[in-house]
N, C-alpha and C positions, 0 to 999 in steps of 0.2 A: 607307818601305815596311810596305804595309800588304797582311801575308798570312793569309790566310781557310781556316777548315776545308772539306777536301775528300775527299769518300770516292776513294780510287784504284782506275786500272784494273787488271789484271791483267798489263800488261808494266810497270807499279809496283809491284808485290806485290811482291818481292823481285828488284827493278829491276837492282838490284848486284851480285848472283848471279850466276852462269853455274850451272847444275846439273847431277848426273848421277847415278845412285843410288850414294845410298853409307851405307850400312846399318852403323854402326861394331861391331866385335867387340869392342869394351869394353865393361863396363858399372857403368862408372863417366867423371867428365869434371872437371877443373879449375873450380876456381869465380874463375877471371883472366879466363876467356873478356867479363868483361861491359864491357873498354875496348878501343879501336880497338889494333889493333897498329902499324898505319900513324900519324903524326903529320903532318898538312899541316896547312899556313898557308894562309889565307884572303888574303895576303897574298904579292905579288908583283914583291919590291924590286932592283928595274932599277936599277944602276949608271949606266949609262949616258949621255949625257946628251940631252936633247931635240933634237931636228932638228927645227927652226921651220920650214922648208918641208917636208919633208916632212906633219908634220902638218897644213899649213895648205889644201895641196893634194891629198890621199891619202884614197883610202877605209879606214876601218876595216871588215874585211871579218869577220862572223860565222855561226856556226851553228848552227840551231833541229836539235839533234837528234830526228827522229823519226818514222816509218812513216805516218802519214797527213797529210793537210791539214792546218793549221789553222783555224779556225771562222770567225774575224775576226772579231769580236763585241772592240773596241779598250776598249769600256765595262769598267770594275773592277766595276759594282752587279750588269753581268747578265749576264759570263764566267762558269764554271764550272771551265775548264780550266789548267792549267797553260800551256798550249802558247801562246793568245792573249795573256795575262799579257806571255809571253819574248820574241813577233816587236813589239806595241807596245811594250818597255819602255825604250826612251829615251825614248818620250816624260811618259815620269813617273809613269804610272799616275794621277794629277790627284790625288796622295797629299798629305794637307792637313801632315802632322808630321815634323819631323827627329825621331829619335831616336839613343842612346845604346846604347853592346857588347849591354844584356839589353831593348832593345825599350821604355826606357822613353820615354815624347816631351821632347823639350827645345824649348826654344825656338829657331826660327830656320830656318823650314820655310818653307813658302806659309803658315804660318798658325800664333798662337802657343794656346798652349790652359790655362786658369786652369781649375780647380774651389777650388768654393767650398762643403764641406762642411755646414755651419751654413744657407748657404738653398738647398743639393740642388740646384745650379746647374752647365753646364759652359759656361763662355762661349770662344768659339771668333773669334780675330781677322787676318784675313788679313791679309800683308806691302802695306803702300799703295801697292807697282808691281807689285803680284802681277795681271799678265795670261795671259789665255788666245793661243794662235799665230796666231794670228789679231789680235791685235790688242785684241780686244777684253776688258775687267777682268771680273778675280773678284768679283762681290760675295755678299752675305751668306745669296743666293735659292740663287743655288749650292754653298753649305753645305748649305742646308738639302733642296734639291731630291731629292739619293741617299734621304732616307728615304720620302718620297712615292714614287719608283719604287721602292724594295723595300716596301713596304707596300702597295703599290695591289693592288685586289684581282683588276687584270687583267693586270697585272705575271706578263713573263717570266723575273726576277729571284728567286733562289733562296734571297737570304739571310735572310728572316725568324725569329725566332726570338724566343719568349716575355720574351727580355732587353729587346730593343726599348722592353715595354708598361711599362718605369719608365721612360718618358719619356712625361710629362704627356699624352695625346690621340688616343696613339700607334693605343692597340687599337679604338680609335673610328673611326676614319678607317680602318686596319686590315678593321675589318666594313663598311664604307661609312655608317655612321653620320654621321660627320663627313667635309665636304670639306676640311678643312683639318686640320694636325698643331698643334693647340691650343697644345701646349708647347713651341714652337721659336716663339721672337719676333726682331725683328728694332731696337735701339734706334735705329741709326741711318737705319733703313729698310731692304727688300729690296735696293737696288742700294747701300747700305753697305759697312763692310766687316765689321761683329759679329755674329754672332747667336748667343742664347743659348736654351740645352736648360735649360726646366725639369724635374726626376725627380722619381718617388719616395722615391730612394733613392740614395745615389752610394755607390761600388764604388772599391775598391783595384785591378780590373780596368782603370778607364778612365785609368788612369795611364801606362796600356801601349798600343800602336800595334797594330792588330789585334782589340782587344778584342770581346765581343756586345752591348754598350749603346751604342759610340757610331762612328758611321760616318767612317773615315780617308780617304775620297775626294771631289771638289766633283764635280757635273755644268754643264756647258755652258748654263743655263738658256736667258739668249734663242737659245741657236742650234739649240735641241729642241722651243722649248715646244709649236711646232704639230705634234708629230710624237705623236700617240696612247700610251702608253705600253706598251698593248699590242704595239702594230708597232714600239717603237724599238731592237730587236734587227737590226733587218733594214735600219732605214734607212739613206738611202748619208748621214745624218750622225754614224752608229756603223760604218760598214763599208766608208763607198768615201771619205768625207775629215771624219774626225774631226780633231777640234782637240785639243790638249795644253797642260800645263802647264809640261810639263819642260825639260830642256836643246834637247830638237833636237824640231822638226815633222818630219811625214810628208808625203813628196815623192809616196810613190804603194807603194801593194799590188797587187802580182797575189795574186789570188784564191786561195790555197790553200801560196801555194806561196816569197812572199818581200814583205819589206819594205823601204822605203831609207829614208835620214832627211841631215837639214842641219841645221847650229844653228837657235835658236830665238832668232830678234831679242827678240824680248820677255820669254825669260825672265830674271826674278826676281833665279837666284843667279850661282853661277860662271859666267861665259863658258866655253860648252866650245868647245875647240882646235883637234878632228879636223872637217875640211869635210866631210864624207860615211861614214856608216853604213847598210850591207846586207845583212842578217838572210836568211838561205835555210835552209828543210826539206831536214835531210840526211839521210837515210834511216838505221838501226842496221846497215843492213847495207854500207852506204860510208863511213859517220862517219870509219872508224881509215884508211881508206888518204886519204879527202880529207885528214885533218891530220899523218900520215906526211911528206902530200907539197906540205906547206905551205898548205894552197890557206885554207884562215879562219886568223885571228888568233887568237880560242882561240871553243866553246862558250858561248850565250847562260846566266850564271848563274842558276841552278833550274830547268836540262831537264835531262834525265834521262843520266845515261851509265852503261853495267854493269860488272860487277867485268874482266867478260873486255877490254872496252875501255883498259879501267887496264893490265892485262896486258898487251895489245900498245902501248900512248900512254906506259906510264910512264916506257920510257927512250928514248923518241922525240928527235932534234936537232933543238935550237931553241925547246924547249918545256918551260917549266916547271908544272910540276904544284902549283892550289891549290886547298887546299878546306873543310872546316869542317861540323859534324855535320849533318842534314839536320831541315830542320822536317817529318819525317815517322816514321812505325813501322810494324814490320808485326805481328800482333797475332794471335790465337789466340782464338778468342770459343766461349760455350758455351751453349748455345740454353737458359731456367733459368726462362722463363715467355711471359708474353704482353703487348701492349697494347691496353687497354683503350678503347674507340674514345667509349665516352659520357661517360668521365671527363677526357678521354685523356691517361692516363699507362699509365706500364707497370703490370707484376704481377709477383710472383714466382706460379711454383706448386709448391708443394711436395714434391707428387707425379709431379716431370718426371723424366723419362731422366737429367738430369746433373744434378740437384735436390742431389747427393753430393758436398759440397768433397772430398773423399777422392778419390773417382773423377778428376773434374776436375785437384787436384793429381798423382795418379796417371801419369797421361796424359801431363801438362807432364813432370815426371822421365823420362818414360818417353821424351822425345823426343834426340837429340844434335843440338842446334843449332851447340853449338860447333866441333864437325867439322863439318858443312855449312859454315861462313862459313870457321871455315879452310880446308878445302882449296876452296874455288871461290869465296867473296868476294875473294881476292887483298886483301886489308888494309883490303879498303875497307867492307862489311861486317861487324858482329859480334854475338853475338849479347845481346839486349835483356833489360835486367834488371827494368824499370820502365817505365811506360806513359807516364812523365814523359819527352823525348828531350835528351841530355846539350847541345845548344846552349842551354835552360836554364840554363844552367850555377848561380846563385841557389835553385832550385827541384831539380832533379837531386839523385835519394841513388845517388852514385855506390859506398857502403857494400851496399846493395842487394843478396841473393845471388842472386836470379829463378827458373831451376829450368835451373841444371847434368846435365846426363846422370845421374840414377843410377837405375838397374833395381830394386837389392835395396829399396830406400824404397820404390819405384811398385810393386812385389811385396806388401811389407807393407800398404800404404796399404788396397790391394786386398783382399788379406786379412781384415786387421784388419776393412772396412767389411762383409765379410761376399758380396762378390765370391770364391765359388772355382768352380774345376772341378768337379763334381759329376756324375756315373756314365760314369766315364770320357774326360769329352768334355774337344778340347784348350782349349775355349772358358769363360773366365768366366761364371756365370751370375748374376745381382742376386742381388740380399739377401735376396727371400724365393725364389728357388731359379727362376726364371723367365730362359727363355732371352732373351739380351742382344746387339742387335748396336747397332751406334752407326754412324749414315750422317753421313761429314764431307763436309763442302760448297767449294769450291776449282774458282778461275776459271781455265780453258782459258787457257792460256800458250804460251808457246814449250817445244816437248821438251825442252828444260830444267829445265822449270820442274814439265811432267809427272812428270820425274825423280825429283824433290825430293819430291813429293808421295807415289809411291811408298815411298821412303822414311820417311815418318812412317809411311804403313799399316803398315811390315816393322816397324817400333819396336813401335808400339802392340800388335799378333801376338805380340810376343815378353813382353810381360808377361799373354798372355793372352785379348786383349780383341779383338772381332772385330766389326772397323772395316771400313766400309766404304764403299765413293764411294755420293753419293748421286746413286740414278738411272744408277749403278755406270760414272760415267765423271767427268770435269772438265762447269762450266758452263760455258757460256757468260755472257760480264760481265754480261750488261742483266737473263737471268733469274735470276744468283746473287742480284745487291741485288734484285729485284724477290720472288723469295721468301724473301731476309730480312724485308724492309720489309712483307710482311706483317702484319695484326696478332698472327695467331697461326698460326702452325705448324711440322709436326710432321716432315718430309722433311728439315729438316738439325741435325744435336743438336749439332757441330761443326765449327769454319768456320774458313779463313784470311784473314787480309785485312788494309789500312792502310789506316793515314789521314796526311793529309796533314793537320799540325796550325795554327793562326793562331798569327803572333806572343804572342801570350798565353795562355799554358798552362793557365787555368780552364777542367776537365773536365766541364763541366752541359751543354755542346752536346753534347757523345757519350756520358754517364754516368747523368745526370740524370734521376730520375723521369719527365721527363714528354718526357722527350730524344726527339726520332723516328729517330736518329740511333743511340741504343741497341736493338740489333737484334737483343740477345741477351737483357734484359728484366731485365738482374742490378737487383733493386731490395733495401735494407733504407736502414731508418732510421740505421746509424750511416755509410753511406754517404754521404749525405744532409746529414747532419752536418757531416761532414769536409768535401765542399766547399764547405757554406754558410760555415766557416770560412775561409773561402780569402776569399771579399771580405765580410767583418763590420766592424764596429768597430772589432775589435778587428786585424786584418789592418791596418789602415793603417801600423802597428808591423811591418818588414822583418820584423825577428826570428823573431815571431808569424806572418808568412804562411810565410815559408821551411818552418818547423818544420808549419805545415799544411799543407802540400803531402807532405811528408816522410811523414807519419803516413797521409794520405792512401795513398800508392802501398804503403808498407808491407802496410797493410790490404787494398789490391787484390790485392796476391802473396800471401795467405797464401791468400782467396776465392779465386782463381781462377778465379773468372767467366769473365773481359776475362784473358788473360795475356802477359806480350809475348813477339813472335817474334824481332824484330832491330831492331839499326837502323846503319845508313849514315852517309858520306860526303856531300852536293854537292860534286861535282868539278870542276874545269874548267882541261885543259890551255893553257895560254897560251902565246902564240908571242914571241921574248924582242925584239921590235921595237916591243912594248905598253911603254908607264910608265904607273907611274900608279895600277896593278890591285889594288883591291880588294876582295875580295866582302862581308867584312863589317860584321853592322848597324849599327854606326857611321857609314860613310863616306855620309857622307846625297846627294853630291855624287861617286857612281860617273862618271858618265859624263862630267860636266865635267875631275873629276880623268885621263884620259886623255889619251898624248899618244905621240907614235910616236917612235923614234930610227933609224927608216931609211924608204923610199920604198917600198920594196919589199921583200914576208912575206918570211922565212929560208927 
C-alpha cells in the first residue's frame, strides 16, 4: 500500500457530513468531541464457511461511488486522484512493499528493503519469482524507472518534491543536466533483482511506506520504454492494456465506467480465490439504493461515502459496516504571507491581515465544529484536534484539545488584542482602528456544504468579525486552488480545505518553508526545527520521534495558522456473503484473502 499526498476536491471536504445551517445557541462546547462517537472495525469476521464452488465460479461485484467518470490512468506515478487508484486496485498498483499496522515496511512484499545508515544507502531486492501479469520478469530497472518518470522535465507526474534530491544525481537529472540518475545502481545489472539507492542522508521516514524520499511502486520498463514520458499517461499501455504485479490481471476497462479482473497466474503471493472481480462507477444519488437492493458486495476501500449514506445504510440487511480512521483531514488555513519565487521559499508577512495569532485563535474558538459533526456527521465525522489524523496512532496526540466552541474566550482574545467595536459599529476594527473585513474562501460543493459555510459566517459574525465570502460566493474548485497557489494573493484571508495524506505522516511537504503546498505561507524557525526533528538522527529512536510529532502538533495548535477542522472514517458496507474482508494496513493480501460463502448476493 503506497499512499500519496493529495489536495482534495470540494466533494471530499467534509465529504462524510451532510450539512444544513446550524448556528448553535450555546456559547461553549465540551472537549470530548475529539474522538469518534462510533467504533468501527476494519475487519468483517464472517464465521460462515467458504463455499468453494461459489468462490471459484462467481464474480465479486464492487462499487466505486463517484459522480464523474474515472480518468483511467492506471499508473501510480502518473495518477493524481483516488478514483483511478480504486478502480485499478485489484492489480496491486505496482506496490513494492508489505507493511505492518503502522505502515512500517516489512519483508514479504514484491521486494524487501534494507536501509544502511552508515553507507547512506537503501537497497531494494525483488522476490525471485516476481513477474508482471504478462509473464515478464520484474527487474531492477523497473524499480529505478519510476524515478526517471517522476523527475523527467517533460513528465505529467506531479510527484516530484525537493525530498527526492536526497538521492544523488536526482537534481541533475531533474534539471536536464544529466541523462541518468547516478545515485541509483544495479549490482547484478538492470535485469537483475537489486537496485541500490545512494543518498546524501538517510531518514527515519524511509522505514515507512508512502514516504517522500523513496518511491514505493515499480514501472514495467520493457513494456513502456518506447513511449515518450510526456505521452505515457495517454498511452494504451497505461489506459487500455496496462500490466500489473498484484493478485489480479485486468481483463477489460470500459472508459470512465468499469474495470473487470481475473486471477493473475504469475502473481508471486497468495493465490487469489475468487474467479472474477468487477468494479463499476455508481453515482452518489444511486449508491444507497444499489447497496440496499444487494447489487454490490462492497464499495472499494478508499472510496468516499458520506454521513448521509451511513444514516441510510448502517442498518441495511445482509451487510456489515466496516471502517477505519481516514488518511485525510479537513482544516482551516489563514493567509499570513507569500511565496518568494526567487528563493523558492514561503515568507511570513508580519503586517498581513491575519498575522495576529489572537485573531486566528479567536476565529477558531468561535466555530461550533462539535455541533456540526454531532448533528450531521452521523458518527462518521468528528471534530479534529490536531493536524495528524488518528490513523497514525503512534504519533497522533489524543490529548490535544484543538478548538472547541468558546465564544467567551474568542471575545476576550479579540478585545485584549485590540480588535474592538468603535463608534457604535456592530463590527470590530483592527488594533489601529481601521475597518476590518475578512474574506473567506470555500469551494463550491453541495447545497448542504453551502449551508455549513453560512454557519461559519454566522459564528464569526457573533463575535463581531465582518467575515464575507471572497467574491461574495463560494468558489469553483480550480479557481479556489489557483488563487491560493499564487505566490502572493490578498483575496482570500481564511479558507476551508482538506488534505489527503500519505501513509507516512511527516508534514514537511505540506507545511515546510519550501513547500508549494504551504498555501497559507506560515513559516517560523520553530516550525522548521520541530519538523526537522521528526527525521533527525535522534528520531531513529521511536520514542523521540513520537515526542517530536506531538510537540509539533501542540505548536501548530497554538499558532492556529493552520487549524484542524474534522476527522472522519473511511467506511465500507460489506455483504454478508463475503469472507476474509480486512481493510487494515497490515492485511497485505487483501484481494487474495477474499472468498465467498454463497454464489449469489444476499
